[in-house]
C-alpha positions as CSV (number, residue, x, y, z in Angstrom):
1,M,-11.2,-18.0,20.9
2,P,-10.0,-15.0,18.9
3,R,-12.9,-12.7,18.1
4,N,-11.1,-9.7,16.7
5,I,-9.3,-10.6,13.5
6,A,-7.3,-8.3,11.2
7,F,-7.4,-9.6,7.7
8,R,-4.7,-8.8,5.2
9,A,-4.7,-9.8,1.5
10,S,-2.3,-9.7,-1.4
11,R,-3.4,-8.1,-4.7
12,A,-3.9,-11.5,-6.3
13,P,-7.6,-12.0,-7.4
14,A,-7.9,-15.2,-5.4
15,A,-6.7,-13.4,-2.2
16,Q,-9.0,-10.5,-2.8
17,E,-12.0,-12.9,-3.2
18,A,-11.0,-14.6,0.0
19,F,-10.7,-11.3,1.8
20,A,-14.2,-10.3,0.7
21,A,-15.7,-13.7,1.8
22,L,-13.9,-13.8,5.2
23,T,-14.5,-10.2,6.2
24,A,-18.2,-10.6,5.3
25,L,-18.3,-13.4,7.9
26,H,-16.0,-12.2,10.6
27,G,-15.7,-8.5,10.1
28,Q,-12.5,-6.5,10.0
29,S,-10.7,-5.3,13.1
30,P,-8.1,-2.6,13.1
31,L,-4.6,-3.8,14.0
32,T,-4.7,-1.9,17.4
33,E,-7.8,-4.0,18.4
34,A,-7.0,-7.3,16.8
35,E,-6.0,-10.5,18.7
36,V,-4.7,-12.3,15.6
37,I,-3.8,-11.4,12.0
38,V,-4.9,-13.6,9.1
39,A,-2.8,-13.2,5.9
40,L,-4.3,-14.2,2.6
41,G,-1.8,-14.8,-0.2
42,G,1.4,-16.7,-0.8
43,D,4.7,-17.1,0.9
44,G,6.0,-13.7,-0.3
45,F,3.0,-11.9,1.1
46,M,3.4,-13.8,4.4
47,L,7.0,-12.5,4.7
48,Q,5.8,-9.0,3.8
49,T,3.1,-9.2,6.5
50,L,5.4,-10.6,9.2
51,H,7.8,-7.7,8.6
52,E,5.1,-5.0,8.5
53,V,3.3,-6.2,11.7
54,Q,6.3,-7.3,13.8
55,A,6.0,-4.3,16.1
56,S,2.4,-5.4,17.1
57,G,3.5,-8.7,18.6
58,L,0.4,-10.4,17.2
59,P,0.5,-13.9,15.8
60,V,-0.1,-14.4,12.1
61,Y,-2.1,-17.2,10.6
62,G,-1.7,-17.5,6.8
63,M,-4.0,-19.1,4.4
64,N,-2.7,-20.0,0.9
65,C,-4.2,-18.1,-2.0
66,G,-0.9,-18.1,-3.9
67,T,1.3,-20.8,-5.4
68,V,3.8,-22.4,-3.0
69,G,2.4,-21.6,0.4
70,F,5.1,-23.2,2.5
71,L,4.4,-20.8,5.3
72,M,0.7,-21.0,4.9
73,N,-2.3,-23.1,5.9
74,A,-4.8,-24.5,3.4
75,Y,-7.5,-22.0,2.4
76,S,-11.1,-22.6,3.5
77,V,-13.8,-20.1,4.2
78,E,-15.3,-22.6,6.8
79,A,-14.6,-22.9,10.5
80,L,-11.9,-20.2,10.7
81,A,-12.6,-19.5,14.4
82,E,-12.2,-23.1,15.3
83,R,-9.0,-23.4,13.3
84,L,-7.5,-20.3,15.0
85,E,-8.4,-21.8,18.4
86,A,-6.6,-25.1,17.6
87,A,-3.6,-23.5,15.8
88,Q,-0.1,-24.2,17.1
89,E,2.4,-21.4,17.3
90,V,6.0,-21.3,16.0
91,S,8.4,-18.5,16.9
92,L,11.0,-17.5,14.4
93,N,14.1,-15.2,15.0
94,P,15.1,-13.3,11.8
95,L,18.6,-12.4,10.6
96,H,19.8,-8.8,11.0
97,M,21.7,-7.4,8.0
98,T,24.0,-4.4,8.1
99,A,25.0,-3.5,4.5
100,V,27.4,-0.7,3.5
101,D,27.4,0.5,-0.1
102,E,30.1,2.2,-2.2
103,E,28.9,5.7,-1.1
104,G,29.3,4.7,2.6
105,R,25.6,4.5,3.2
106,V,24.6,2.0,5.9
107,T,21.3,0.0,5.5
108,E,20.0,-2.3,8.2
109,A,17.2,-4.8,7.6
110,L,15.7,-8.0,9.0
111,A,15.4,-11.2,7.0
112,I,13.1,-14.1,8.0
113,N,14.3,-16.4,5.2
114,E,17.8,-15.4,4.1
115,V,20.3,-12.6,3.3
116,S,21.7,-13.2,-0.2
117,L,24.5,-11.5,-2.2
118,L,24.3,-11.7,-5.9
119,R,26.3,-10.4,-8.8
120,M,24.8,-7.4,-10.6
121,G,26.8,-7.6,-13.8
122,A,28.1,-10.0,-16.4
123,Q,31.2,-10.9,-14.3
124,A,31.2,-13.2,-11.4
125,A,31.3,-11.8,-7.9
126,K,34.4,-12.1,-5.7
127,L,33.6,-12.4,-2.0
128,R,35.8,-12.6,1.1
129,I,34.0,-14.4,4.0
130,L,34.7,-14.0,7.7
131,V,33.0,-15.8,10.5
132,D,33.2,-14.3,14.0
133,G,36.1,-12.1,12.8
134,V,38.1,-15.0,11.4
135,E,38.8,-15.2,7.7
136,R,37.4,-18.5,6.4
137,M,37.4,-17.9,2.7
138,P,39.8,-15.3,1.2
139,E,38.1,-15.4,-2.2
140,L,34.9,-17.0,-3.3
141,V,34.3,-16.5,-7.1
142,C,30.6,-17.1,-7.6
143,D,27.3,-15.8,-8.8
144,G,26.4,-15.2,-5.2
145,C,26.2,-16.5,-1.6
146,L,23.5,-16.6,1.0
147,L,22.9,-17.1,4.7
148,A,19.6,-18.9,5.5
149,T,17.6,-19.6,8.6
150,P,15.9,-22.9,9.2
151,A,12.6,-21.4,8.2
152,G,14.2,-20.2,4.9
153,S,16.2,-23.3,4.2
154,T,13.6,-24.7,1.8
155,A,13.4,-21.4,-0.1
156,Y,16.3,-19.9,-2.2
157,N,18.8,-21.9,-0.1
158,Y,17.3,-25.2,-1.2
159,S,17.2,-24.1,-4.9
160,A,20.9,-23.4,-4.5
161,H,21.4,-27.0,-3.3
162,G,21.8,-25.9,0.3
163,P,20.7,-28.2,3.2
164,I,17.2,-28.3,4.8
165,L,17.5,-27.4,8.4
166,P,15.1,-28.6,11.2
167,I,13.1,-25.7,12.5
168,G,14.5,-26.1,16.1
169,A,18.1,-26.3,15.0
170,D,20.4,-23.6,16.3
171,V,22.3,-23.4,13.0
172,L,22.4,-21.3,9.9
173,A,23.1,-22.4,6.3
174,L,25.9,-20.6,4.4
175,T,25.3,-21.6,0.8
176,S,27.1,-20.6,-2.4
177,V,25.3,-19.8,-5.7
178,A,27.1,-21.3,-8.7
179,A,30.6,-21.3,-7.1
180,F,33.4,-21.2,-9.7
181,R,36.4,-21.1,-7.3
182,P,36.6,-23.1,-5.1
183,R,35.0,-25.3,-7.7
184,R,31.5,-26.4,-6.6
185,W,32.0,-25.3,-3.0
186,R,28.6,-25.8,-1.5
187,G,29.0,-23.9,1.8
188,A,28.9,-24.6,5.5
189,L,26.7,-25.0,8.5
190,L,27.3,-22.4,11.2
191,P,26.0,-21.9,14.7
192,K,23.1,-19.6,15.1
193,S,25.3,-17.3,17.2
194,A,27.8,-16.8,14.4
195,V,28.4,-13.3,12.9
196,V,29.1,-13.6,9.2
197,R,30.8,-10.9,7.2
198,F,31.0,-10.6,3.4
199,E,33.5,-8.2,1.9
200,V,33.2,-7.6,-1.9
201,I,36.5,-7.7,-3.7
202,D,36.8,-5.2,-6.6
203,P,33.2,-3.9,-6.3
204,G,33.7,-1.3,-9.0
205,K,34.4,-4.0,-11.6
206,R,32.3,-6.7,-10.1
207,P,29.2,-5.0,-8.5
208,V,27.1,-7.0,-6.0
209,R,23.6,-6.6,-4.6
210,A,22.4,-7.7,-1.2
211,D,18.9,-8.8,-0.4
212,A,17.3,-9.2,3.1
213,D,14.4,-11.4,2.0
214,T,13.0,-9.1,-0.7
215,M,14.7,-5.8,0.4
216,P,17.6,-5.0,-2.0
217,V,20.7,-2.9,-1.4
218,T,22.8,-2.3,-4.5
219,H,26.5,-1.8,-5.0
220,V,27.4,-3.1,-1.5
221,V,31.0,-3.3,-0.4
222,S,30.4,-5.2,2.9
223,V,27.5,-7.0,4.5
224,E,27.5,-8.3,8.1
225,I,24.8,-10.7,9.2
226,R,23.9,-12.0,12.7
227,S,20.8,-13.6,14.2
228,A,18.4,-11.3,16.0
229,P,17.1,-13.2,19.0
230,E,15.6,-10.0,20.4
231,T,13.1,-10.1,17.5
232,C,10.4,-12.8,17.4
233,H,7.9,-13.5,14.6
234,R,4.9,-15.6,15.7
235,I,3.3,-17.8,13.1
236,L,0.3,-20.1,13.6
237,F,-0.2,-23.5,11.9
238,D,-3.0,-26.0,11.8
239,P,-2.1,-29.1,14.0
240,G,0.0,-31.6,12.2
241,H,1.0,-29.1,9.5
242,G,3.6,-26.9,11.2
243,L,7.0,-26.0,9.9
244,E,8.8,-28.9,11.6
245,E,6.5,-31.4,9.9
246,R,6.8,-29.6,6.5
247,L,10.6,-29.6,6.7
248,I,10.7,-33.3,7.3
249,V,8.1,-34.0,4.5
250,E,10.1,-31.9,2.1
251,Q,13.2,-34.1,2.6
252,F,11.3,-37.2,1.6
253,A,9.4,-35.7,-1.4
């Protein structure tokens, strides 16, 4: 049973209250001595925590003190040690983004949910899409386009009418955002091993921003995305409430 817990909390009042209550009961271990991390907040804070503690290799158990909480467990101050003992682990591989901007600067980042490209100005973006070096779409006129993991398929991808992917599926969802040409093009399902490259057409007139989860890169000219199997994020869920079950439930909501 984990005894050394590192608690992390968002700035939201509810999360701060939960942090005070739980650390009073269980203490607060430094990350170097912890056996598990408990994140208090919403999904955005959970993603932030996973990115920040990835090098530690520790599992993260989230408790929802935010709004959606898709990646979180229900909050309760009671029986935390027992819940951690019974929790089931899910391992997630993020996406690796390499973005190049108009100045030639290269930015690399990891995304647990999705990498998205969005227009920055009033005019629609124009994107060329290549998959494994093969041109699949010479010109997509749209508000944006994204590549989502199964874990992220119920987030921005779902809002853009992309498919929900089973957590164990070795596929990625390529989904357009308000496609104008080809009219109403929804996107494609790609194998997890695929390397997707976006090239921005006329970036000076039609500027585009890329986001790896919540990390933005402005004025990009190209973005290459691939899965990062060498990186593993460990998330803990209460039995019967894991990601696989939640993804199924979401489709019948």
